[in-house]
C-alpha positions in Angstrom: 93.4 -58.6 -29.1 91.4 -60.2 -26.7 92.7 -62.9 -24.3 89.8 -65.1 -23.4 90.3 -68.2 -21.1 91.6 -71.1 -22.9 89.3 -74.2 -23.1 90.5 -77.7 -22.7 92.7 -79.0 -25.6 90.7 -79.2 -28.7 89.5 -82.5 -30.0 91.1 -83.3 -33.4 88.7 -83.0 -36.2 87.2 -86.3 -37.0 88.5 -86.5 -40.8 90.6 -84.4 -43.1 87.6 -82.4 -44.9 86.8 -81.1 -41.4 90.5 -80.2 -40.7 90.6 -78.3 -44.0 87.6 -76.5 -43.4 88.9 -75.4 -39.9 92.3 -74.4 -41.6 90.3 -72.5 -44.7 88.3 -70.5 -42.1 91.2 -69.4 -40.1 93.1 -68.5 -43.3 90.3 -66.4 -44.5 89.9 -64.4 -41.2 93.9 -64.1 -41.0 94.2 -62.6 -44.7 91.4 -60.1 -44.1 93.6 -58.7 -41.2 96.8 -56.4 -41.8 99.8 -58.3 -42.3 101.0 -56.9 -38.9 98.1 -58.4 -37.1 98.3 -61.9 -38.6 100.8 -63.7 -36.3 98.9 -62.4 -33.1 95.5 -63.5 -34.4 96.7 -66.9 -35.3 98.5 -67.4 -31.9 95.3 -66.4 -30.2 92.8 -68.2 -32.7 94.9 -71.6 -32.6 95.8 -71.8 -29.0 97.9 -74.9 -28.3 97.5 -76.2 -31.8 100.9 -75.3 -33.2 100.4 -77.7 -36.1 97.1 -75.9 -37.3 98.9 -72.4 -36.8 101.9 -73.4 -38.9 99.5 -74.8 -41.5 97.6 -71.7 -42.0 100.6 -69.6 -41.9 102.2 -71.4 -44.8 99.0 -70.9 -46.8 99.0 -67.1 -45.9 102.7 -66.9 -46.9 101.8 -68.6 -50.2 99.0 -66.1 -50.7 101.4 -63.1 -50.3 103.9 -64.8 -52.8 104.0 -63.5 -56.3 102.4 -66.3 -58.8 104.8 -68.5 -60.6 102.8 -69.7 -63.4 102.2 -66.4 -65.2 103.9 -66.6 -68.6 104.4 -63.1 -68.7 105.5 -60.5 -66.0 102.6 -58.2 -65.2 104.3 -55.0 -64.2 106.9 -52.4 -65.7 110.4 -52.7 -64.7 110.4 -48.8 -63.9 107.9 -46.5 -62.6 106.3 -44.9 -65.4 105.5 -41.4 -65.8 102.5 -39.7 -64.9 99.8 -40.4 -67.3 101.7 -43.2 -69.4 100.3 -46.4 -70.0 101.9 -49.6 -68.6 103.6 -51.9 -71.2 101.3 -54.6 -72.4 104.0 -57.3 -72.6 107.3 -58.4 -71.9 108.3 -57.3 -75.3 107.4 -53.9 -74.3 110.0 -53.8 -71.5 107.7 -55.2 -68.6 109.4 -57.1 -66.0 109.5 -57.7 -62.3 111.0 -54.8 -60.7 114.0 -55.4 -58.1 112.5 -54.2 -54.7 114.6 -55.2 -51.6 115.3 -59.0 -51.4 113.5 -61.3 -53.5 110.1 -60.5 -55.3 107.9 -57.6 -54.6 105.1 -57.6 -52.2 101.4 -57.1 -52.9 101.7 -53.5 -51.7 104.8 -52.9 -53.9 103.3 -54.2 -57.1 100.3 -51.9 -56.4 102.3 -49.0 -55.6 104.0 -49.5 -59.3 100.7 -49.1 -61.1 100.0 -45.6 -59.5 100.2 -42.9 -62.3 99.4 -45.5 -64.9 96.2 -45.8 -67.0 93.6 -48.4 -67.1 91.1 -47.6 -70.1 90.4 -43.8 -69.7 90.9 -43.9 -65.8 94.6 -42.8 -64.4 95.2 -44.3 -61.1 96.0 -41.9 -58.3 96.4 -43.6 -55.2 95.8 -47.2 -53.5 92.5 -47.0 -51.4 93.1 -50.6 -49.9 93.6 -54.1 -50.0 91.1 -57.0 -49.7 91.5 -60.9 -49.7 91.9 -61.3 -53.5 91.9 -57.5 -54.9 93.5 -54.1 -54.6 91.4 -51.0 -55.0 92.6 -47.6 -56.6 91.1 -44.4 -56.8 91.0 -43.3 -60.5 90.0 -40.2 -62.4 89.5 -39.5 -66.2 90.6 -36.5 -68.0 87.4 -34.5 -66.8 88.3 -35.0 -63.2 85.4 -37.7 -62.5 86.6 -40.0 -59.7 86.0 -43.8 -59.6 87.2 -46.6 -57.5 89.1 -49.3 -59.8 89.1 -52.8 -58.2 91.9 -55.0 -59.4 92.1 -58.7 -59.2 95.7 -59.6 -57.8 98.0 -61.3 -60.0 99.0 -63.6 -57.0 95.6 -65.2 -56.6 94.6 -65.1 -60.1 93.2 -68.5 -60.6 89.9 -69.8 -62.4 87.7 -69.8 -59.2 88.9 -66.2 -57.9 88.4 -64.9 -61.8 84.8 -66.7 -61.7 83.9 -64.6 -58.6 85.1 -61.5 -60.2 82.8 -62.5 -63.3 80.0 -62.8 -61.0 80.4 -59.7 -59.1 80.0 -57.8 -62.4 76.9 -59.5 -63.5 75.2 -59.2 -60.2 76.6 -55.5 -59.3 75.8 -54.5 -62.8 72.1 -55.2 -62.7 71.3 -53.9 -59.4 70.2 -50.5 -58.9 69.2 -49.5 -55.0 70.2 -46.6 -52.8 71.7 -49.2 -50.6 73.7 -51.0 -52.9 77.2 -50.1 -54.3 76.8 -49.7 -58.4 79.3 -51.6 -60.4 79.6 -49.4 -63.5 81.8 -51.4 -66.0 84.3 -54.0 -66.3 87.7 -54.1 -68.2 90.2 -56.6 -69.1 94.0 -56.2 -69.8 97.3 -58.4 -69.9 97.6 -57.7 -66.2 94.2 -58.9 -65.0 90.5 -58.0 -64.5 89.4 -54.7 -63.3 85.8 -53.4 -62.1 84.8 -49.7 -62.3 83.1 -48.9 -59.1 81.2 -45.7 -58.1 83.8 -43.7 -55.7 82.7 -43.5 -52.2 83.9 -40.5 -49.9 84.1 -41.8 -46.4 84.9 -45.1 -44.6 83.9 -48.6 -44.1 81.8 -49.6 -41.2 84.7 -51.4 -39.7 86.9 -48.3 -39.5 83.9 -46.5 -37.8 83.7 -49.3 -35.3 87.4 -49.3 -34.5 87.4 -45.6 -34.2 84.7 -45.2 -31.8 82.6 -48.7 -30.7 80.0 -49.2 -30.1 77.4 -47.1 -31.7 74.4 -45.3 -29.9 71.2 -47.3 -30.1 69.6 -44.8 -32.4 72.5 -44.9 -34.8 72.9 -48.4 -34.9 69.0 -48.9 -35.7 69.5 -46.4 -38.6 72.3 -48.2 -40.3 70.6 -51.7 -39.6 67.4 -50.4 -41.1 69.7 -49.4 -44.3 71.6 -52.6 -44.2 68.2 -54.6 -43.9 66.9 -53.1 -47.0 70.0 -53.8 -49.0 69.7 -57.4 -48.3 66.0 -57.4 -49.0 66.9 -55.8 -52.4 69.6 -58.5 -53.1 67.3 -61.5 -51.9 64.5 -60.1 -54.0 66.6 -60.2 -56.9 67.4 -63.9 -56.1 71.1 -63.2 -54.8 72.7 -64.4 -51.7 75.8 -61.9 -50.8 77.7 -64.7 -48.6 80.2 -62.2 -46.9 78.1 -59.7 -44.9 80.3 -58.0 -42.6 81.5 -54.4 -41.5 84.3 -54.4 -44.1 81.9 -54.7 -46.7 79.6 -51.9 -45.6 80.6 -48.2 -46.9 79.6 -45.3 -45.0 79.2 -42.4 -47.8 80.0 -39.0 -46.4 78.7 -37.3 -49.3 76.2 -38.4 -52.3 77.7 -41.1 -54.5 77.5 -40.9 -58.3 75.2 -43.2 -60.1 73.5 -44.0 -56.6 70.2 -42.5 -55.7 69.8 -40.6 -52.5 68.1 -42.7 -49.9 64.8 -42.0 -48.6 66.1 -40.6 -45.0 68.2 -37.8 -47.2 71.5 -37.4 -48.8 74.5 -38.2 -47.2 76.6 -36.1 -44.9 79.7 -36.7 -42.5 77.0 -36.5 -39.6 74.7 -38.7 -41.2 76.4 -41.0 -43.7 74.7 -43.3 -46.4 75.4 -46.9 -45.8 76.0 -48.9 -48.9 76.5 -52.6 -49.1 79.5 -53.6 -51.5 81.3 -56.5 -52.7 79.3 -59.2 -54.5 82.3 -61.1 -55.3 81.0 -64.3 -53.5 77.6 -63.7 -54.0 75.6 -66.6 -55.8 72.3 -66.5 -57.5 69.7 -68.6 -55.9 68.4 -69.7 -59.2 71.8 -70.3 -60.8 72.1 -74.1 -59.7 72.6 -75.0 -63.2 75.2 -72.2 -63.7 79.0 -72.7 -63.2 79.4 -73.8 -59.6 81.9 -71.5 -57.6 81.6 -72.9 -54.3 82.6 -76.9 -54.3 81.7 -79.0 -51.7 84.0 -78.5 -48.5 85.1 -75.1 -49.6 84.1 -72.4 -47.0 83.2 -69.2 -48.6 82.7 -66.1 -46.2 84.4 -64.7 -43.1 84.1 -67.1 -40.2 83.0 -64.7 -37.4 80.1 -64.0 -39.6 79.2 -67.1 -41.1 76.0 -69.1 -40.0 76.2 -72.6 -38.5 75.4 -74.2 -41.8 77.8 -72.2 -43.8 80.4 -73.3 -41.5 79.9 -76.9 -42.1 79.7 -76.3 -46.1 75.8 -76.6 -46.6 74.3 -75.1 -49.3 73.2 -71.4 -48.6 70.0 -69.3 -48.8 69.1 -65.8 -47.6 69.2 -67.0 -44.1 73.0 -67.2 -44.1 73.0 -63.4 -45.0 70.4 -62.6 -42.1 72.6 -64.6 -39.8 75.5 -62.3 -40.7 73.3 -59.4 -40.4 72.6 -60.4 -36.9 76.2 -60.7 -36.2 76.9 -57.2 -37.3 73.9 -55.7 -35.6 75.0 -57.2 -32.3 78.6 -55.6 -33.2 77.0 -52.2 -33.9 75.4 -52.4 -30.3 78.2 -54.3 -28.2 81.1 -53.5 -30.1 82.1 -57.0 -30.7 80.4 -60.0 -32.4 78.4 -62.4 -30.2 80.8 -65.5 -30.6 84.5 -65.0 -29.1 87.3 -66.7 -30.3 86.8 -70.0 -28.3 83.1 -70.2 -29.4 84.1 -69.8 -32.9 86.6 -72.6 -32.6 84.0 -74.8 -31.0 81.8 -74.1 -33.8 84.3 -75.0 -36.3 84.5 -78.4 -34.6 80.6 -78.8 -34.9 79.7 -77.8 -31.3 76.6 -75.6 -30.6 77.4 -72.4 -29.0 75.1 -70.1 -27.1 75.8 -66.3 -27.1 75.7 -64.2 -24.2 72.7 -62.1 -24.0 73.2 -58.8 -25.6 71.7 -56.6 -22.8 74.4 -58.0 -20.4 77.0 -56.1 -22.6 74.5 -53.1 -23.4 71.9 -52.6 -20.8 70.4 -49.7 -22.6 69.3 -52.0 -25.4 65.5 -52.3 -25.4 64.2 -55.7 -24.8 62.4 -56.0 -28.3 65.9 -55.2 -30.0 67.7 -58.1 -27.9 64.8 -60.4 -28.8 65.4 -59.3 -32.5 68.9 -60.1 -32.5 68.4 -63.3 -30.8 66.0 -64.4 -33.4 68.4 -63.4 -36.1 71.0 -65.6 -34.6 69.2 -68.8 -34.0 71.4 -71.6 -35.0 68.5 -73.8 -36.6 67.8 -72.1 -40.0 64.2 -73.1 -40.1 63.7 -71.4 -36.6 65.6 -68.3 -37.7 63.9 -65.0 -38.7 65.4 -65.4 -42.0 63.7 -62.6 -43.9 65.5 -59.4 -44.3 62.5 -57.4 -45.2 60.7 -58.7 -42.0 63.8 -57.8 -39.9 63.8 -54.1 -41.4 60.1 -53.8 -40.5 60.9 -54.9 -36.9 63.7 -52.6 -36.8 61.7 -49.6 -37.9 59.1 -50.5 -35.1 61.7 -50.5 -32.6 63.3 -47.1 -33.9 59.8 -45.4 -33.7 59.6 -46.6 -30.0 63.3 -45.3 -29.6 62.3 -41.9 -31.0 59.3 -41.5 -28.7 61.7 -42.2 -25.7 64.7 -40.2 -26.6 63.3 -37.7 -28.9 64.5 -39.1 -32.2 66.1 -42.1 -33.8 
């Protein structure tokens, strides 16, 4: 965790709505981290504002607690044998397990579902946890592997369920070699499930943690692929709203139901990037559809949110392109362009200028630094807000890099 110099004491937000936006942004950032990292993150992000830290910690604790408004316990009392179906209701023997002191954690609840069946899929292991979901590796009787994404009971409320339904509608209609395919949806007494193509590989976040930053040529290759994915989304009238390294999967082998990209099949040495998680995407032409994002509710991950997103304005493709610029900066410099102090200033409505990219990474070509700066202009009307144009510019820069270093 970095330890930047603290700014003067923060000026309190001018109204409750601004305070809530600040709390919500910090909550979203905290919940994306592993439980063991959250206290240190909040101590750093909140600075001397103990009341702010306490408010966010209370929300995190509430999110981790089991739901109290569920009429029927969602999990079996005992671990079922391999291949057995979970009981469908309390009448079938369902009950909360007794694990330690008090109710089970989300991780313990997920572990109890391993070796049960959802539809034709047997859950083999837990692959990971997101802010509102748990992902399992599943197989059918033929051995075919898929990823099954389950909406966590602890956060199963109408808004989260609506986001899940939208993920199915949007993901199910998209076919592109840079986008992860949503294959089907299932619903049972314990919640909603999405069946996704299984990706053998890692997230871009894990790759960056393992060995940041990337070479310029590899960063350009991944950035071109991500720009193509966003261009496909935007051409379909969809704003992703949560572009970040956690939502970019790097496939180390070909993925079922996903076409091979133009630059060749995925390998561990040359992974195929796939943009995933359309759970908070919104169709640009869906103004008359159900409203998922109410006024004053921040949707996204603060470090990757554009200035207009941080103040709750209606978003368009430009917000995705801003987030793409943040990711591109992180690919090259190893960190996002805005440190914690700058993010807090943005949450208070102050303009923040990022440090020049070439100061952190001198080998970045000037044209690439200029492109990143154009993607991160705070005023949406001045920003390069077209993913297809950004991709074309990146390809031109990559061709120049290939001439200089022998290949991009």
